[in-house]
C-alpha positions, 0 to 999 in steps of 0.5 A: 513434529512441532506446529509452525508458528503464525506469521507476525504482523511485520512478516505479513507486511513483508510477505504482502509487499513481496519484500522477501528473497526466495528462501524467506518467501518459501519459509513464510509460505510453509508457515502460512500453509500450516496456519490456514486462518492466516492464509485466508487473511492474506487472500482477503487483504489481497482481494481488498487491495485489488478492489481498491486499485480498481477504484483508484485507477478509475479516479485517474480518468476523472477531471481535476476539480476547478478549485485544484486547477486554480491552485496550479495557476498561482505563482510557483514557489521559489527559494525566496518564498517564505513559509507564511506565503506557502500556506496562503 
């Protein structure tokens, strides 16, 4: 029996993003099972993603800084606003 090849970076991305149908996911799971280093990599990426989400979720409770709130008080852009005016 030949060894199953490791996943490509593209396949890892699809796997991590859960952008696969059940058959594709099962096939990639078998290949990950045959490549423990890659399985570990997937788990490390998922752990890092979970940590990042916790940090970002905590930021949602932070108040918006005054200098950003001031931008919201400006006149809204409309169809007649020139490109130069948008960057002031």
